[in-house]
All heavy atoms as TSV, in Angstrom:
chain	resi	resn	atom	element	x	y	z
A	1	MET	N	N	-23.189	-86.377	15.070
A	1	MET	CA	C	-22.315	-86.348	13.917
A	1	MET	C	C	-22.080	-84.894	13.522
A	1	MET	O	O	-22.974	-84.072	13.566
A	1	MET	CB	C	-22.972	-87.133	12.780
A	1	MET	CG	C	-22.032	-87.344	11.633
A	1	MET	SD	S	-22.595	-88.633	10.530
A	1	MET	CE	C	-23.586	-87.682	9.425
A	2	ALA	N	N	-20.885	-84.580	13.121
A	2	ALA	CA	C	-20.546	-83.214	12.749
A	2	ALA	C	C	-21.193	-82.852	11.420
A	2	ALA	O	O	-21.320	-83.676	10.520
A	2	ALA	CB	C	-19.038	-83.052	12.642
A	3	GLN	N	N	-21.600	-81.618	11.300
A	3	GLN	CA	C	-22.207	-81.135	10.063
A	3	GLN	C	C	-21.118	-80.637	9.130
A	3	GLN	O	O	-20.233	-79.901	9.532
A	3	GLN	CB	C	-23.187	-79.986	10.368
A	3	GLN	CG	C	-24.407	-80.430	11.135
A	3	GLN	CD	C	-25.316	-81.315	10.283
A	3	GLN	OE1	O	-25.359	-81.176	9.076
A	3	GLN	NE2	N	-26.014	-82.221	10.932
A	4	ASN	N	N	-21.185	-81.044	7.891
A	4	ASN	CA	C	-20.250	-80.594	6.871
A	4	ASN	C	C	-21.041	-79.722	5.912
A	4	ASN	O	O	-21.831	-80.228	5.118
A	4	ASN	CB	C	-19.633	-81.786	6.147
A	4	ASN	CG	C	-18.553	-81.369	5.176
A	4	ASN	OD1	O	-18.308	-80.174	4.975
A	4	ASN	ND2	N	-17.909	-82.342	4.568
A	5	PRO	N	N	-20.821	-78.404	5.956
A	5	PRO	CA	C	-21.637	-77.527	5.119
A	5	PRO	C	C	-21.381	-77.698	3.622
A	5	PRO	O	O	-22.198	-77.305	2.805
A	5	PRO	CB	C	-21.251	-76.124	5.583
A	5	PRO	CG	C	-19.913	-76.277	6.194
A	5	PRO	CD	C	-19.875	-77.668	6.771
A	6	GLN	N	N	-20.255	-78.317	3.231
A	6	GLN	CA	C	-19.958	-78.463	1.820
A	6	GLN	C	C	-20.469	-79.782	1.244
A	6	GLN	O	O	-20.506	-79.956	0.038
A	6	GLN	CB	C	-18.454	-78.358	1.600
A	6	GLN	CG	C	-17.930	-76.986	1.985
A	6	GLN	CD	C	-16.427	-76.883	1.833
A	6	GLN	OE1	O	-15.777	-77.854	1.523
A	6	GLN	NE2	N	-15.893	-75.707	2.063
A	7	ALA	N	N	-20.853	-80.719	2.123
A	7	ALA	CA	C	-21.347	-82.006	1.647
A	7	ALA	C	C	-22.805	-81.870	1.248
A	7	ALA	O	O	-23.561	-81.151	1.882
A	7	ALA	CB	C	-21.202	-83.046	2.750
A	8	PRO	N	N	-23.216	-82.556	0.207
A	8	PRO	CA	C	-24.629	-82.501	-0.176
A	8	PRO	C	C	-25.484	-83.138	0.913
A	8	PRO	O	O	-25.100	-84.136	1.513
A	8	PRO	CB	C	-24.694	-83.295	-1.473
A	8	PRO	CG	C	-23.421	-84.030	-1.575
A	8	PRO	CD	C	-22.419	-83.354	-0.700
A	9	GLN	N	N	-26.644	-82.545	1.171
A	9	GLN	CA	C	-27.496	-83.000	2.252
A	9	GLN	C	C	-28.548	-84.005	1.807
A	9	GLN	O	O	-29.365	-84.406	2.593
A	9	GLN	CB	C	-28.171	-81.778	2.906
A	9	GLN	CG	C	-27.195	-80.810	3.532
A	9	GLN	CD	C	-26.366	-81.454	4.639
A	9	GLN	OE1	O	-26.889	-82.204	5.435
A	9	GLN	NE2	N	-25.082	-81.167	4.662
A	10	GLY	N	N	-28.538	-84.416	0.599
A	10	GLY	CA	C	-29.513	-85.390	0.129
A	10	GLY	C	C	-29.346	-85.615	-1.353
A	10	GLY	O	O	-28.480	-85.014	-1.994
A	11	PRO	N	N	-30.164	-86.489	-1.918
A	11	PRO	CA	C	-30.060	-86.718	-3.365
A	11	PRO	C	C	-30.437	-85.469	-4.142
A	11	PRO	O	O	-31.424	-84.831	-3.855
A	11	PRO	CB	C	-31.044	-87.850	-3.617
A	11	PRO	CG	C	-31.795	-88.082	-2.368
A	11	PRO	CD	C	-31.157	-87.305	-1.275
A	12	GLN	N	N	-29.600	-85.124	-5.079
A	12	GLN	CA	C	-29.838	-83.925	-5.880
A	12	GLN	C	C	-29.874	-84.326	-7.345
A	12	GLN	O	O	-28.862	-84.650	-7.923
A	12	GLN	CB	C	-28.741	-82.886	-5.634
A	12	GLN	CG	C	-28.707	-82.410	-4.188
A	12	GLN	CD	C	-27.528	-81.477	-3.939
A	12	GLN	OE1	O	-26.702	-81.290	-4.800
A	12	GLN	NE2	N	-27.480	-80.919	-2.742
A	13	GLY	N	N	-31.058	-84.321	-7.912
A	13	GLY	CA	C	-31.184	-84.625	-9.330
A	13	GLY	C	C	-30.938	-86.074	-9.675
A	13	GLY	O	O	-30.615	-86.391	-10.804
A	14	GLY	N	N	-31.040	-86.983	-8.708
A	14	GLY	CA	C	-30.848	-88.397	-8.980
A	14	GLY	C	C	-29.395	-88.787	-9.180
A	14	GLY	O	O	-29.118	-89.892	-9.626
A	15	HIS	N	N	-28.457	-87.931	-8.863
A	15	HIS	CA	C	-27.032	-88.248	-9.028
A	15	HIS	C	C	-26.614	-89.274	-7.978
A	15	HIS	O	O	-26.924	-89.134	-6.811
A	15	HIS	CB	C	-26.191	-86.978	-8.888
A	15	HIS	CG	C	-24.715	-87.242	-8.919
A	15	HIS	ND1	N	-24.060	-87.642	-10.059
A	15	HIS	CD2	C	-23.772	-87.167	-7.950
A	15	HIS	CE1	C	-22.779	-87.805	-9.777
A	15	HIS	NE2	N	-22.589	-87.524	-8.508
A	16	ASP	N	N	-25.937	-90.316	-8.391
A	16	ASP	CA	C	-25.469	-91.353	-7.484
A	16	ASP	C	C	-24.006	-91.070	-7.163
A	16	ASP	O	O	-23.129	-91.334	-7.981
A	16	ASP	CB	C	-25.629	-92.717	-8.145
A	16	ASP	CG	C	-25.309	-93.861	-7.201
A	16	ASP	OD1	O	-25.043	-93.599	-6.015
A	16	ASP	OD2	O	-25.332	-95.008	-7.657
A	17	PRO	N	N	-23.689	-90.531	-5.967
A	17	PRO	CA	C	-22.305	-90.167	-5.658
A	17	PRO	C	C	-21.377	-91.365	-5.538
A	17	PRO	O	O	-20.174	-91.233	-5.646
A	17	PRO	CB	C	-22.422	-89.412	-4.336
A	17	PRO	CG	C	-23.679	-89.912	-3.721
A	17	PRO	CD	C	-24.591	-90.237	-4.871
A	18	ALA	N	N	-21.910	-92.551	-5.310
A	18	ALA	CA	C	-21.053	-93.720	-5.140
A	18	ALA	C	C	-20.742	-94.409	-6.461
A	18	ALA	O	O	-20.025	-95.395	-6.480
A	18	ALA	CB	C	-21.724	-94.707	-4.190
A	19	GLY	N	N	-21.252	-93.932	-7.536
A	19	GLY	CA	C	-21.013	-94.556	-8.831
A	19	GLY	C	C	-22.318	-94.902	-9.496
A	19	GLY	O	O	-23.377	-94.452	-9.094
A	20	ASN	N	N	-22.261	-95.718	-10.507
A	20	ASN	CA	C	-23.446	-96.062	-11.275
A	20	ASN	C	C	-24.074	-97.314	-10.675
A	20	ASN	O	O	-23.593	-98.419	-10.869
A	20	ASN	CB	C	-23.062	-96.289	-12.729
A	20	ASN	CG	C	-24.257	-96.372	-13.619
A	20	ASN	OD1	O	-25.348	-96.708	-13.177
A	20	ASN	ND2	N	-24.051	-96.073	-14.884
A	21	THR	N	N	-25.160	-97.139	-9.946
A	21	THR	CA	C	-25.803	-98.249	-9.257
A	21	THR	C	C	-26.340	-99.275	-10.244
A	21	THR	O	O	-26.248	-100.477	-10.005
A	21	THR	CB	C	-26.939	-97.726	-8.364
A	21	THR	OG1	O	-26.402	-96.757	-7.470
A	21	THR	CG2	C	-27.568	-98.841	-7.558
A	22	GLN	N	N	-26.867	-98.814	-11.366
A	22	GLN	CA	C	-27.404	-99.756	-12.341
A	22	GLN	C	C	-26.310	-100.652	-12.904
A	22	GLN	O	O	-26.519	-101.858	-13.100
A	22	GLN	CB	C	-28.106	-99.006	-13.488
A	22	GLN	CG	C	-29.391	-98.333	-13.086
A	22	GLN	CD	C	-29.165	-96.970	-12.427
A	22	GLN	OE1	O	-28.058	-96.440	-12.462
A	22	GLN	NE2	N	-30.204	-96.423	-11.824
A	23	MET	N	N	-25.152	-100.087	-13.162
A	23	MET	CA	C	-24.035	-100.887	-13.672
A	23	MET	C	C	-23.588	-101.914	-12.636
A	23	MET	O	O	-23.297	-103.056	-12.968
A	23	MET	CB	C	-22.867	-99.979	-14.053
A	23	MET	CG	C	-23.150	-99.070	-15.231
A	23	MET	SD	S	-23.228	-99.945	-16.786
A	23	MET	CE	C	-21.508	-100.298	-17.025
A	24	PHE	N	N	-23.553	-101.513	-11.366
A	24	PHE	CA	C	-23.149	-102.438	-10.312
A	24	PHE	C	C	-24.149	-103.580	-10.183
A	24	PHE	O	O	-23.767	-104.739	-10.070
A	24	PHE	CB	C	-23.014	-101.698	-8.980
A	24	PHE	CG	C	-22.715	-102.617	-7.831
A	24	PHE	CD1	C	-21.470	-103.186	-7.699
A	24	PHE	CD2	C	-23.691	-102.917	-6.898
A	24	PHE	CE1	C	-21.194	-104.050	-6.654
A	24	PHE	CE2	C	-23.427	-103.771	-5.848
A	24	PHE	CZ	C	-22.181	-104.336	-5.722
A	25	ARG	N	N	-25.433	-103.245	-10.215
A	25	ARG	CA	C	-26.452	-104.285	-10.098
A	25	ARG	C	C	-26.386	-105.240	-11.273
A	25	ARG	O	O	-26.564	-106.452	-11.116
A	25	ARG	CB	C	-27.827	-103.659	-9.993
A	25	ARG	CG	C	-28.068	-103.039	-8.632
A	25	ARG	CD	C	-29.453	-102.491	-8.520
A	25	ARG	NE	N	-29.642	-101.869	-7.209
A	25	ARG	CZ	C	-30.582	-101.011	-6.926
A	25	ARG	NH1	N	-31.438	-100.633	-7.853
A	25	ARG	NH2	N	-30.695	-100.510	-5.718
A	26	ALA	N	N	-26.129	-104.741	-12.463
A	26	ALA	CA	C	-25.993	-105.606	-13.633
A	26	ALA	C	C	-24.794	-106.532	-13.472
A	26	ALA	O	O	-24.862	-107.720	-13.805
A	26	ALA	CB	C	-25.853	-104.768	-14.892
A	27	PHE	N	N	-23.700	-106.016	-12.927
A	27	PHE	CA	C	-22.502	-106.825	-12.690
A	27	PHE	C	C	-22.799	-107.937	-11.705
A	27	PHE	O	O	-22.440	-109.092	-11.913
A	27	PHE	CB	C	-21.369	-105.926	-12.179
A	27	PHE	CG	C	-20.152	-106.681	-11.725
A	27	PHE	CD1	C	-19.270	-107.214	-12.636
A	27	PHE	CD2	C	-19.897	-106.845	-10.372
A	27	PHE	CE1	C	-18.162	-107.898	-12.210
A	27	PHE	CE2	C	-18.786	-107.534	-9.943
A	27	PHE	CZ	C	-17.918	-108.068	-10.870
A	28	VAL	N	N	-23.498	-107.607	-10.619
A	28	VAL	CA	C	-23.811	-108.601	-9.599
A	28	VAL	C	C	-24.796	-109.628	-10.141
A	28	VAL	O	O	-24.646	-110.826	-9.919
A	28	VAL	CB	C	-24.366	-107.912	-8.330
A	28	VAL	CG1	C	-24.896	-108.929	-7.345
A	28	VAL	CG2	C	-23.291	-107.056	-7.679
A	29	ASP	N	N	-25.804	-109.187	-10.887
A	29	ASP	CA	C	-26.821	-110.098	-11.399
A	29	ASP	C	C	-26.270	-111.080	-12.420
A	29	ASP	O	O	-26.707	-112.218	-12.489
A	29	ASP	CB	C	-27.982	-109.316	-12.010
A	29	ASP	CG	C	-28.811	-108.609	-10.946
A	29	ASP	OD1	O	-28.723	-109.015	-9.766
A	29	ASP	OD2	O	-29.527	-107.655	-11.295
A	30	GLU	N	N	-25.294	-110.660	-13.226
A	30	GLU	CA	C	-24.755	-111.567	-14.237
A	30	GLU	C	C	-23.684	-112.469	-13.673
A	30	GLU	O	O	-23.167	-113.329	-14.363
A	30	GLU	CB	C	-24.207	-110.783	-15.430
A	30	GLU	CG	C	-22.901	-110.081	-15.158
A	30	GLU	CD	C	-22.406	-109.289	-16.341
A	30	GLU	OE1	O	-23.198	-108.985	-17.243
A	30	GLU	OE2	O	-21.218	-108.969	-16.353
A	31	GLY	N	N	-23.329	-112.321	-12.396
A	31	GLY	CA	C	-22.331	-113.195	-11.781
A	31	GLY	C	C	-20.947	-112.871	-12.263
A	31	GLY	O	O	-20.302	-113.719	-12.857
A	32	GLY	N	N	-20.457	-111.677	-12.012
A	32	GLY	CA	C	-19.159	-111.252	-12.504
A	32	GLY	C	C	-17.984	-111.782	-11.712
A	32	GLY	O	O	-16.857	-111.422	-11.974
A	33	THR	N	N	-18.233	-112.681	-10.749
A	33	THR	CA	C	-17.136	-113.208	-9.954
A	33	THR	C	C	-16.600	-114.486	-10.578
A	33	THR	O	O	-17.353	-115.234	-11.207
A	33	THR	CB	C	-17.590	-113.496	-8.509
A	33	THR	OG1	O	-18.632	-114.460	-8.564
A	33	THR	CG2	C	-18.073	-112.238	-7.827
A	34	PRO	N	N	-15.334	-114.793	-10.420
A	34	PRO	CA	C	-14.772	-116.016	-10.994
A	34	PRO	C	C	-15.425	-117.283	-10.439
A	34	PRO	O	O	-15.561	-118.258	-11.139
A	34	PRO	CB	C	-13.293	-115.970	-10.602
A	34	PRO	CG	C	-13.001	-114.549	-10.325
A	34	PRO	CD	C	-14.296	-113.949	-9.847
A	35	GLN	N	N	-15.845	-117.295	-9.171
A	35	GLN	CA	C	-16.461	-118.483	-8.610
A	35	GLN	C	C	-17.800	-118.760	-9.268
A	35	GLN	O	O	-18.186	-119.906	-9.431
A	35	GLN	CB	C	-16.687	-118.329	-7.098
A	35	GLN	CG	C	-15.412	-118.372	-6.300
A	35	GLN	CD	C	-15.000	-117.011	-5.788
A	35	GLN	OE1	O	-15.704	-116.034	-5.952
A	35	GLN	NE2	N	-13.844	-116.935	-5.166
A	36	ALA	N	N	-18.533	-117.721	-9.628
A	36	ALA	CA	C	-19.844	-117.912	-10.233
A	36	ALA	C	C	-19.724	-118.499	-11.635
A	36	ALA	O	O	-20.643	-119.139	-12.116
A	36	ALA	CB	C	-20.600	-116.581	-10.276
A	37	SER	N	N	-18.617	-118.309	-12.298
A	37	SER	CA	C	-18.465	-118.815	-13.655
A	37	SER	C	C	-18.051	-120.279	-13.684
A	37	SER	O	O	-18.009	-120.887	-14.737
A	37	SER	CB	C	-17.427	-117.975	-14.411
A	37	SER	OG	O	-16.163	-118.123	-13.812
A	38	ALA	N	N	-17.770	-120.881	-12.534
A	38	ALA	CA	C	-17.356	-122.279	-12.487
A	38	ALA	C	C	-18.532	-123.217	-12.747
A	38	ALA	O	O	-18.352	-124.328	-13.222
A	38	ALA	CB	C	-16.717	-122.597	-11.134
A	39	HIS	N	N	-19.749	-122.809	-12.427
A	39	HIS	CA	C	-20.973	-123.571	-12.692
A	39	HIS	C	C	-20.905	-124.982	-12.129
A	39	HIS	O	O	-20.919	-125.969	-12.865
A	39	HIS	CB	C	-21.286	-123.613	-14.186
A	39	HIS	CG	C	-21.564	-122.269	-14.759
A	39	HIS	ND1	N	-22.635	-121.497	-14.358
A	39	HIS	CD2	C	-20.912	-121.549	-15.694
A	39	HIS	CE1	C	-22.624	-120.368	-15.026
A	39	HIS	NE2	N	-21.591	-120.363	-15.839
A	40	GLY	N	N	-20.808	-125.073	-10.829
A	40	GLY	CA	C	-20.900	-126.369	-10.186
A	40	GLY	C	C	-19.611	-127.164	-10.169
A	40	GLY	O	O	-19.631	-128.331	-9.809
A	41	ALA	N	N	-18.533	-126.597	-10.570
A	41	ALA	CA	C	-17.266	-127.308	-10.513
A	41	ALA	C	C	-16.867	-127.501	-9.056
A	41	ALA	O	O	-17.138	-126.657	-8.222
A	41	ALA	CB	C	-16.177	-126.537	-11.256
A	42	PRO	N	N	-16.251	-128.618	-8.723
A	42	PRO	CA	C	-15.848	-128.826	-7.334
A	42	PRO	C	C	-14.819	-127.791	-6.909
A	42	PRO	O	O	-14.107	-127.227	-7.732
A	42	PRO	CB	C	-15.250	-130.235	-7.337
A	42	PRO	CG	C	-14.912	-130.513	-8.759
A	42	PRO	CD	C	-15.875	-129.721	-9.584
A	43	ALA	N	N	-14.767	-127.567	-5.621
A	43	ALA	CA	C	-13.804	-126.597	-5.092
A	43	ALA	C	C	-12.401	-127.029	-5.495
A	43	ALA	O	O	-12.058	-128.207	-5.454
A	43	ALA	CB	C	-13.924	-126.513	-3.576
A	44	SER	N	N	-11.585	-126.090	-5.891
A	44	SER	CA	C	-10.251	-126.426	-6.364
A	44	SER	C	C	-9.433	-127.014	-5.224
A	44	SER	O	O	-9.282	-126.413	-4.179
A	44	SER	CB	C	-9.569	-125.190	-6.927
A	44	SER	OG	O	-9.436	-124.205	-5.920
A	45	SER	N	N	-8.937	-128.216	-5.436
A	45	SER	CA	C	-8.152	-128.869	-4.403
A	45	SER	C	C	-6.673	-128.583	-4.575
A	45	SER	O	O	-5.873	-128.985	-3.745
A	45	SER	CB	C	-8.395	-130.383	-4.435
A	45	SER	OG	O	-8.022	-130.896	-5.695
A	46	GLY	N	N	-6.294	-127.882	-5.636
A	46	GLY	CA	C	-4.891	-127.579	-5.880
A	46	GLY	C	C	-4.246	-126.794	-4.763
A	46	GLY	O	O	-3.232	-127.205	-4.209
A	47	PRO	N	N	-4.821	-125.660	-4.367
A	47	PRO	CA	C	-4.215	-124.906	-3.272
A	47	PRO	C	C	-4.212	-125.678	-1.962
A	47	PRO	O	O	-3.287	-125.571	-1.174
A	47	PRO	CB	C	-5.089	-123.665	-3.162
A	47	PRO	CG	C	-5.695	-123.517	-4.510
A	47	PRO	CD	C	-5.880	-124.915	-5.011
A	48	ARG	N	N	-5.229	-126.493	-1.735
A	48	ARG	CA	C	-5.277	-127.256	-0.493
A	48	ARG	C	C	-4.166	-128.292	-0.462
A	48	ARG	O	O	-3.499	-128.472	0.554
A	48	ARG	CB	C	-6.639	-127.939	-0.350
A	48	ARG	CG	C	-6.806	-128.610	0.999
A	48	ARG	CD	C	-8.176	-129.223	1.153
A	48	ARG	NE	N	-9.200	-128.219	0.993
A	48	ARG	CZ	C	-10.454	-128.474	0.729
A	48	ARG	NH1	N	-10.837	-129.724	0.557
A	48	ARG	NH2	N	-11.340	-127.517	0.611
A	49	ILE	N	N	-3.944	-128.977	-1.571
A	49	ILE	CA	C	-2.879	-129.972	-1.638
A	49	ILE	C	C	-1.526	-129.290	-1.507
A	49	ILE	O	O	-0.631	-129.773	-0.810
A	49	ILE	CB	C	-2.985	-130.785	-2.944
A	49	ILE	CG1	C	-4.229	-131.667	-2.898
A	49	ILE	CG2	C	-1.741	-131.614	-3.166
A	49	ILE	CD1	C	-4.510	-132.397	-4.183
A	50	GLY	N	N	-1.384	-128.145	-2.149
A	50	GLY	CA	C	-0.133	-127.398	-2.032
A	50	GLY	C	C	0.133	-126.956	-0.610
A	50	GLY	O	O	1.280	-126.977	-0.140
A	51	LEU	N	N	-0.927	-126.577	0.092
A	51	LEU	CA	C	-0.769	-126.166	1.489
A	51	LEU	C	C	-0.330	-127.340	2.340
A	51	LEU	O	O	0.580	-127.211	3.177
A	51	LEU	CB	C	-2.086	-125.595	2.018
A	51	LEU	CG	C	-2.090	-125.175	3.486
A	51	LEU	CD1	C	-1.156	-123.995	3.690
A	51	LEU	CD2	C	-3.497	-124.825	3.925
A	52	ILE	N	N	-0.926	-128.496	2.135
A	52	ILE	CA	C	-0.552	-129.683	2.909
A	52	ILE	C	C	0.894	-130.064	2.640
A	52	ILE	O	O	1.665	-130.347	3.567
A	52	ILE	CB	C	-1.508	-130.849	2.575
A	52	ILE	CG1	C	-2.905	-130.530	3.107
A	52	ILE	CG2	C	-1.003	-132.161	3.164
A	52	ILE	CD1	C	-3.970	-131.490	2.654
A	53	ILE	N	N	1.295	-130.054	1.372
A	53	ILE	CA	C	2.683	-130.388	1.028
A	53	ILE	C	C	3.638	-129.364	1.631
A	53	ILE	O	O	4.710	-129.716	2.135
A	53	ILE	CB	C	2.841	-130.486	-0.505
A	53	ILE	CG1	C	2.074	-131.705	-1.020
A	53	ILE	CG2	C	4.314	-130.556	-0.906
A	53	ILE	CD1	C	2.023	-131.809	-2.520
A	54	GLY	N	N	3.247	-128.084	1.605
A	54	GLY	CA	C	4.088	-127.044	2.191
A	54	GLY	C	C	4.257	-127.217	3.686
A	54	GLY	O	O	5.361	-127.030	4.230
A	55	VAL	N	N	3.186	-127.575	4.377
A	55	VAL	CA	C	3.277	-127.783	5.832
A	55	VAL	C	C	4.163	-128.983	6.129
A	55	VAL	O	O	5.010	-128.936	7.037
A	55	VAL	CB	C	1.864	-127.961	6.434
A	55	VAL	CG1	C	1.923	-128.459	7.861
A	55	VAL	CG2	C	1.091	-126.658	6.368
A	56	ILE	N	N	4.005	-130.059	5.367
A	56	ILE	CA	C	4.845	-131.248	5.581
A	56	ILE	C	C	6.310	-130.917	5.315
A	56	ILE	O	O	7.208	-131.319	6.075
A	56	ILE	CB	C	4.365	-132.409	4.694
A	56	ILE	CG1	C	3.002	-132.896	5.203
A	56	ILE	CG2	C	5.375	-133.555	4.688
A	56	ILE	CD1	C	2.339	-133.916	4.298
A	57	ALA	N	N	6.576	-130.143	4.263
A	57	ALA	CA	C	7.957	-129.754	3.958
A	57	ALA	C	C	8.531	-128.871	5.067
A	57	ALA	O	O	9.692	-129.032	5.460
A	57	ALA	CB	C	8.017	-129.033	2.616
A	58	ALA	N	N	7.728	-127.952	5.594
A	58	ALA	CA	C	8.205	-127.075	6.666
A	58	ALA	C	C	8.517	-127.884	7.916
A	58	ALA	O	O	9.539	-127.642	8.579
A	58	ALA	CB	C	7.156	-126.008	6.968
A	59	ILE	N	N	7.676	-128.856	8.236
A	59	ILE	CA	C	7.940	-129.699	9.409
A	59	ILE	C	C	9.209	-130.508	9.197
A	59	ILE	O	O	10.036	-130.639	10.115
A	59	ILE	CB	C	6.728	-130.616	9.684
A	59	ILE	CG1	C	5.549	-129.772	10.167
A	59	ILE	CG2	C	7.071	-131.698	10.704
A	59	ILE	CD1	C	4.251	-130.535	10.299
A	60	ALA	N	N	9.412	-131.024	7.990
A	60	ALA	CA	C	10.620	-131.801	7.702
A	60	ALA	C	C	11.863	-130.925	7.811
A	60	ALA	O	O	12.898	-131.358	8.354
A	60	ALA	CB	C	10.517	-132.418	6.318
A	61	ILE	N	N	11.784	-129.694	7.333
A	61	ILE	CA	C	12.938	-128.788	7.417
A	61	ILE	C	C	13.251	-128.452	8.861
A	61	ILE	O	O	14.421	-128.485	9.279
A	61	ILE	CB	C	12.686	-127.522	6.578
A	61	ILE	CG1	C	12.673	-127.881	5.098
A	61	ILE	CG2	C	13.713	-126.443	6.880
A	61	ILE	CD1	C	12.233	-126.757	4.181
A	62	VAL	N	N	12.215	-128.139	9.638
A	62	VAL	CA	C	12.441	-127.818	11.057
A	62	VAL	C	C	13.006	-129.033	11.781
A	62	VAL	O	O	13.931	-128.892	12.601
A	62	VAL	CB	C	11.127	-127.330	11.714
A	62	VAL	CG1	C	11.255	-127.258	13.220
A	62	VAL	CG2	C	10.730	-125.985	11.144
A	63	ALA	N	N	12.501	-130.231	11.489
A	63	ALA	CA	C	13.017	-131.446	12.125
A	63	ALA	C	C	14.478	-131.685	11.721
A	63	ALA	O	O	15.316	-132.055	12.547
A	63	ALA	CB	C	12.159	-132.651	11.743
A	64	GLY	N	N	14.794	-131.434	10.455
A	64	GLY	CA	C	16.180	-131.618	10.003
A	64	GLY	C	C	17.124	-130.639	10.662
A	64	GLY	O	O	18.237	-130.996	11.082
A	65	VAL	N	N	16.711	-129.373	10.780
A	65	VAL	CA	C	17.558	-128.376	11.447
A	65	VAL	C	C	17.738	-128.724	12.913
A	65	VAL	O	O	18.837	-128.621	13.463
A	65	VAL	CB	C	16.943	-126.958	11.271
A	65	VAL	CG1	C	17.632	-125.949	12.146
A	65	VAL	CG2	C	17.028	-126.551	9.810
A	66	ALA	N	N	16.666	-129.158	13.571
A	66	ALA	CA	C	16.768	-129.525	14.987
A	66	ALA	C	C	17.679	-130.744	15.146
A	66	ALA	O	O	18.477	-130.809	16.086
A	66	ALA	CB	C	15.381	-129.836	15.543
A	67	TRP	N	N	17.585	-131.722	14.228
A	67	TRP	CA	C	18.438	-132.907	14.310
A	67	TRP	C	C	19.905	-132.532	14.136
A	67	TRP	O	O	20.775	-133.039	14.847
A	67	TRP	CB	C	17.992	-133.898	13.233
A	67	TRP	CG	C	18.782	-135.174	13.228
A	67	TRP	CD1	C	18.785	-136.128	14.188
A	67	TRP	CD2	C	19.682	-135.610	12.223
A	67	TRP	NE1	N	19.623	-137.148	13.836
A	67	TRP	CE2	C	20.196	-136.856	12.621
A	67	TRP	CE3	C	20.099	-135.057	11.009
A	67	TRP	CZ2	C	21.115	-137.562	11.856
A	67	TRP	CZ3	C	21.012	-135.777	10.255
A	67	TRP	CH2	C	21.512	-137.017	10.678
A	68	LEU	N	N	20.180	-131.607	13.179
A	68	LEU	CA	C	21.564	-131.165	12.985
A	68	LEU	C	C	22.063	-130.364	14.178
A	68	LEU	O	O	23.244	-130.471	14.567
A	68	LEU	CB	C	21.679	-130.333	11.721
A	68	LEU	CG	C	21.550	-131.104	10.400
A	68	LEU	CD1	C	21.540	-130.132	9.225
A	68	LEU	CD2	C	22.692	-132.104	10.256
A	69	ALA	N	N	21.206	-129.538	14.774
A	69	ALA	CA	C	21.630	-128.711	15.893
A	69	ALA	C	C	21.864	-129.531	17.154
A	69	ALA	O	O	22.778	-129.240	17.940
A	69	ALA	CB	C	20.572	-127.631	16.168
A	70	LEU	N	N	21.072	-130.551	17.348
A	70	LEU	CA	C	21.188	-131.350	18.578
A	70	LEU	C	C	22.095	-132.563	18.395
A	70	LEU	O	O	22.486	-133.190	19.384
A	70	LEU	CB	C	19.803	-131.833	19.026
A	70	LEU	CG	C	18.808	-130.707	19.396
A	70	LEU	CD1	C	17.450	-131.293	19.706
A	70	LEU	CD2	C	19.344	-129.910	20.562
A	71	GLY	N	N	22.435	-132.899	17.161
A	71	GLY	CA	C	23.185	-134.124	16.898
A	71	GLY	C	C	24.650	-133.966	16.955
A	71	GLY	O	O	25.469	-133.271	17.282
């Protein structure tokens, strides 16, 4: 690996160059993600149903265009 003379070579005075580690750990421990706040709620089926309806609609559109083109 190339040496960078301007980069710090180790921890200096306990400074965390990547940010505040304690704040990040507190965020992770309290469950700051939207999925963690659901507390056992079933997986949302809304996007899945929308995806299925979208695929069926796309197949119907392609079939209709093919029927018009070949008919």
